[in-house]
N, C-alpha and C positions, 0 to 999 in steps of 0.2 A: 268439388268446386273446380270450375274451369280456370285455366291460366289466361292471363291478359295477353291479347295479341297486340301487335303494334299498329299504328295508324296506316302505314303503307299496305298492310294486309287487309285492313278494313276498306281502304280505298279501292283495292282490287275487287273486293266483294261488291262494292257499290257499282263499279263498272259492269260486273257480271249481271247483277240484278237489273240494271238499266237495260242491258242487252236482252235478257230473258223476257222482259216485259215491254219490249219496244214496239211490238205489233199494234197497229199498223204503222210502219215506219216510212211509208211513201210520203214525200212532200205534197202538200195539197193546197196551200195558200198561194195564189198567184200574186206576183209582185206588182206594185203600182207605183207610178211616178208621181211625185208631189208637184205642186205648181211651180216650185223653184227649180225643178229639174232633177232633184235628188230622189233617191228611192225612199218611199214612205215607210215608216215603221208599221208593222202589223199591230203592235201594241206598245204603248209607252206606260210605264209604271212609275208613279211619283211616290217615292218613299222606299228606301233600301233597308228598312227594318225587317222584322220577322215575317210580316205578311207580304211585303214586296218581294222578298227572296222566295217565299213559298210559291207565290203566283208565277214568278219567272221560271222556277224549276218545273212547275206543272205545265206551263205553256211550252217549254222546250220538249217535254215528254210527249206532248200532244202535237208536235211538229209545227208549232207556231214559232218560227225561228228568228224573224226580223223583229226583235224586241230590244228594249233598253230600259234599265232601271235608273232613275235620277234621284239623287239625294243631296240636300243642301249641306249636310255635315261632311266633315272630312272622313277619310277612310278609317273605319274602326269605331266611329262615334255615332253611327246610325242608331236611331231609336234612343230610349232612355237609359239603357243599361250601364253605360260608363259616363253618363253626363249628369242627369239630375236624379236618377233613381238611387235610393239609399238603403233599400232593404237588403238584408244579408242573403236572403233566399227568395225564390219565386213564391208567389202566393198560391199558385196552382199545384195540385198534387203531382208528385214526380213522375207518375206513370202516364203523363199526358201524351196525346198524339198531336204532334205539331207540324212543322213545315215538311216533314218527310212524306206526308200524304200517302201512306200505304206502303212505302218501301222500307223494309225492316233495317237495312244496313245504314240508312240515313237518319235513324232516330238518335235522339240525345243519348239514350241508354247504350246503344251500340258504340257511339263515339266515346262515352265515358268508360265503358268496360274495356274498350281497346287500349286505354291508357292506364286504368287503375284496377281493373279486374272486377269480377262478379261480386266478391265480398264487399268491395267498396261501394258498389251500387246498393247492396242490401243494407249496408250501414247508413246510407244517406237518408235523411228525413225528407228534405226537399232540395231542389236544385239550387246551388249557389248562383247568385245573380251574375257574378263575373264569369262563372263557368258557362252560363247560358250565352253570354256575349261571345266567348271564345268559340263555342259550338257554332253559332251563327256565322262567324268568320270562316270556320272550316267548311260549313255547308255551302257558302258562297264560292269558296275556292274549289272544292271538289266537283261542283257542278259547272264550274267555269261560267258563272252568271255575269252578264254584261252590265256592271254597275258603274255609273259615272258620278263621282263625288264632287261636291262643290257646285252643283247645278241646282239653282232654286227657280222653281216655276213662277214666273211673273204674271202671265195671263194665258188664257186659252180662247180661241176664236174658231168659228166654223170656217172651213176652207173647201175648195173644190166642190162647190154647190152642195155643201153639207156631207160630202162623202169622206171628209177628213177633218182633223182638228189641227189647227196651227198652234204650236206651243212656243211661247217666247220665254227663254231662260236667261237669268243672270248667271254668268259663269266666271271663273278666274280669267278667261280670255275676253270677257265682255259679253254683251247680249248675243245670243245665238237662237235662231229660229229652226225648229224641227217640226215635221209633219207626221202624224200618226193616224191610222184608221180606227183605232180605239184607244181609250185612255182609262187607267185605273188609278184612282186617288187612294193611296195606302199610306197616309201620312200620320196615322196614329191618333191618339187622343188630342194632341195639339192641333191636328189638321181639321178638327171639327169646328174650330173657332178660336181657340187659344185660351189664355188665362189672363186674369187681371187682378190688380189690387183695387179694392173698393175706393171710389173717388174720395169719399169722406175721410178715409184713413190716410190716403196718399196726400191729401191737402193738410192734414193735421200734423203729420210727422215729417221731419226733414228727410231728404233723399238719403238712402243708405241705411236709415233706421228702420225701414219697413221693406221687406223683400218677399218674394213669392217662393214657395217651396219648390217650384219647378224651374227656378233660376239655377244657373251654375254658381254655386255659393263657395266663398272662401270661409269654411267653417272655423278655421283657426282664428278668424277675427272675432269670434263669439267668446273667446276665452275670458273667463271671469265675469261674464255678463248674465243678467237676468233676462231670459228669453220668453216671450209669450207666443204661443202658436194657436191660431184659430183654425179649427177643423176637428172632425170626429172620425175620419177614416184612417186607413193604414198609412197614408202619406204623412199625416200630422204626427203620428207616433214615430214613424221612421225618422223624420227630420228632428224631432225632439231628442231621440236616442243619439243621432249623429252629432247634434250640438253639444250634448253632455259629454260624449266621448271625446269631443274636440276641446273640452275644457270649460264649457259654460258652467256658471255657478248654479243655475236653476233653469229648468224648462217646464213651463206650465201649458198643458194642452187644454184649451178652453172650448167647451162644447155648448152650443146654444140649447140643446134639449136638456130636460131635467135628468135624463138617464142616457147612458151610452147604448146605441143599438146592439142587440144581442143576436138576433136572427139573421141568417143569410140564406134565403131560399134559392139564391142563384146556384148554390152547390147542388141542391136537389134537382134543379133544372138541367144540370149537366148529365143528361142521359141521351141515349141514341134516339129517343123520341123527341124531346124538346130541341136538342141541338140540330137535328136534321129537319124537323118538320114544324118548328115554331113559325117559319115563313109561310106555312099553309093555313095558319089560323085566320079566322075572320078579323077584320080591323077592330071590332069592338073588343075582342078577346086580347089582342095585342095591346091595345090602349089600357085595358084593365090591368094586365100584368105590369105594364110599365109604370102606371100611376101608383099601384100598390108598392112596387119596389122603391119608388122615390119616397113614399110615405114612411116606410119602415127604415130606410137608410141601409147602410152596410157597415158592420163593425170591422175593426182590424182583425187579422188572423190571431188566434190564441197565442202562438209563439211571439208575435210582435207585441201584443199587449203585455205578456209576461215579462218580456225583455225590458220594456219601458218601465213597468212597475218596479223592477229590480234595480233600476238605475238610481243611485243617490242623486238627489236634486230634482227628480221628476215629480211633478204634481199634475193630477187630473182634476180640472175644475168643471163640474157639471152645472147646468143652468146658468151659464156665464156668457151671454151674448155680449158683443162689444158695442153697446149702445152709444157710448161716448168715448172718444180717444183724443187725448191732448198731450202736447209736448210742453214741458215746463222750462225748457232750456237746458236741462241736465238729465231728465228721465221722462218716461212715457207713463201717463196715468190712463188706465183702462177701467171703465165703469160699466156695469150692466147687471141685471138680476139682483139689484140690491148689494152688489159686491164691488170692491175696489182693489185693483191689482197695480203693481208698479213694475215696469220693465225697462230694460235698456235697449231692447230690439224686439221687433215684431216679425213673425213669419206667417204669411197667409197660406193655408193649406186646404182651401175649400174646393179644389179640383179645377176642372177645365170648363170653359163655356162652350155650349153647343149653339153656334150661330154662324152660319156660312157668310153672312153679311160682313163679318169681321175679317174675312180672308179675301184679299184683293184678287187672287187667282180665279175666284168664282164670279167675278163681276159680270162677265158676258153670259154666264149660265143662269144665274139666280133669277133674273126677270122672267125667265121662261119655265123654270123648274117648278113642278107641283110640290107643295109642302103638305104636311099632314092636315093643316088647317083648311086646305083647299079640297080635301077629299073626305074628311071625317069630322063630324060634330059630336063630341062626347056629351054624356049627361052632365048637367051643371056641377054636380058634386065631384066630377073627375076632371074638371077644367084645369089645364096646365099649359101656360103660354110657352114654356121652354120646349115641351114635347111638340107643341103645334108648329114650332119652327123647323122641326126635322124634315128632311126631304122624304117625299113619298116615293119609295123605290120599288122597282119590280122584283120578282123573286130571284133575279140574278145579281141584284145590287146595282141595277142601272137606273139612272135618273129618268123620270117620266115628264112629259109636257103638261104644263098647266092647261094650255089650250091645244088640243090635238091638231097637228099639222103646222103649228106656228114655228117650231124649232126641232125638226126631226133629228138633228145632229145630237141632241141630248141622249138618244139611245145608244150612242157610242161612248158615253162617259159612265163609269162605274165607280162606286166608292165603298171603302171598308174602314172608314174612320168611325169614331163614336157616334156620328150622326146617322149611322146605319142601324143603331140599336133598336129602334122602334119597328122598323120594317123587317129586319133580319133576325133580331133576337138580342136580348139584353147583354149577352156575352159574345156577340157576333164578332167584334173586333179583337177579341182576346185569343190566347193560345187555345183555350178550352174548346172553342167552336171551329177551329181551323180545319179540322179533319173533314167537316161537312161544308163549311162556307167557302173555303178556298176553291175546291173543285166546282162549286156552283158558279162562282165568279168567272172561272176559266171557261165554263160552258157558255156563259153569257158572251164573253169575248169571241169564242169560236163560232157561236151562232150568228153573231153580227158579221163576221168575216165570211162565213159560208153563204149567208143570204146575199151578201154583196156580189158574189160571183156566180149566182145561180144561172144567169143567162150564158156566161162563157162556159160554165160547166155543162150546160145543156148542149151548147154547140159542139163541145168536145165529145160529149156522149154520142152525138149523132155522126160526127165526121172524123173523129180521132182514130188513131190506130189502136185496136183492142185485140189483135190476133192472139189467141192462146194456142191454137193448133197449127203446126207447121204445114206448109203446102205439101201435098203428096199426090201421086198418080196411082189409081187403082189398076191392078192387073187386068188384062183384056177380058179374061173369062168373068171376072167379077163385074167389070164395067158393062158387059153384055147382059 
């Protein structure tokens, strides 16, 4: 068994591996001046979570250096890990390949073993959620990634005749405008549209008596209460466990289906074939996979299910849709499936909405962007309005025009939110696919930048200084 090394030693190894794999290290992206006179960013990344950091790290390694990562959260709270996520461990197997994208010293395992040793890694079942958050903070620091916290994107607009994108941010210093030649939306599941409490429930129950599982919750306020949770996935079980551990008297997870989903073929799809080449499938195959996955649902991981069932006060209510919800003045009555439950508080854990129309930052893009309903008509038995609203992306995760030529600037905007799942793969926005999807997105950004400067590159090719051999004079006998 090897001994644990310290983080400074690992960080020296990171620097060495970066140097060993630096070729070609020559700068190649020509700077451009924005309409406001400032230097334009080569790429702006919206979202400083795991994907935003991975993309920034890869772009730096590919010598795309005028980049910035913008995140609305304060430093350390990017992504869900220390805000609304409540699982004790990641749902992905611990041997995942994540934001390191091929550099061994940047892996979570290397970071963990540097502090805890190899035996601690072998003893770990899955990665603790808080450890993953700490690892991402280290990843950001050791690569010196340019993240601006407290910057929320308000809107995007084409600029400089479509060769740039003007980005208006709300910041702690007020509104600030920046220009970028390419843009990646890496805002996670919430960036696909957001989440909502069903209107009928929100109207029936007083404010504060119904919350969403993805809110920042004061779980201590649930002490002694009877809590009802609507949802069948891991988040529903996670929040029920957390409520009980915070002192709730009872937590009932209510599932509309008569049985809990058991199968999860997404794990089977986590292979070098599907993760790398799902994007190459014909549209009909992509749609068929997506509709089948929606039909069968997704169960909570076995450890999460077991942990919930072991909690005193936990109840699983199958075949329990919330058909009617009413407030009596002192408690909440929920009826459905011929059953009646009584709660003090409700938690909605039905996931995120996939609808870019709910995100104001897409207002200028959405009228011109092709959606799946514009490019593909499924068989009647596979009709799904939610899937039809997803953007129809190219293989690099770039938006495409609904009418070719109407808004060519869309080719400068890429996305890796949950709205990319139909085009790029059902787990495209998760850690599982990052090894394959992040480099593809980076290739899309590089391709755009390279094609932008093809004329100036050609001029330099013809008239630039390319001497490799020093001037010399042949001896007279050889010259003769």
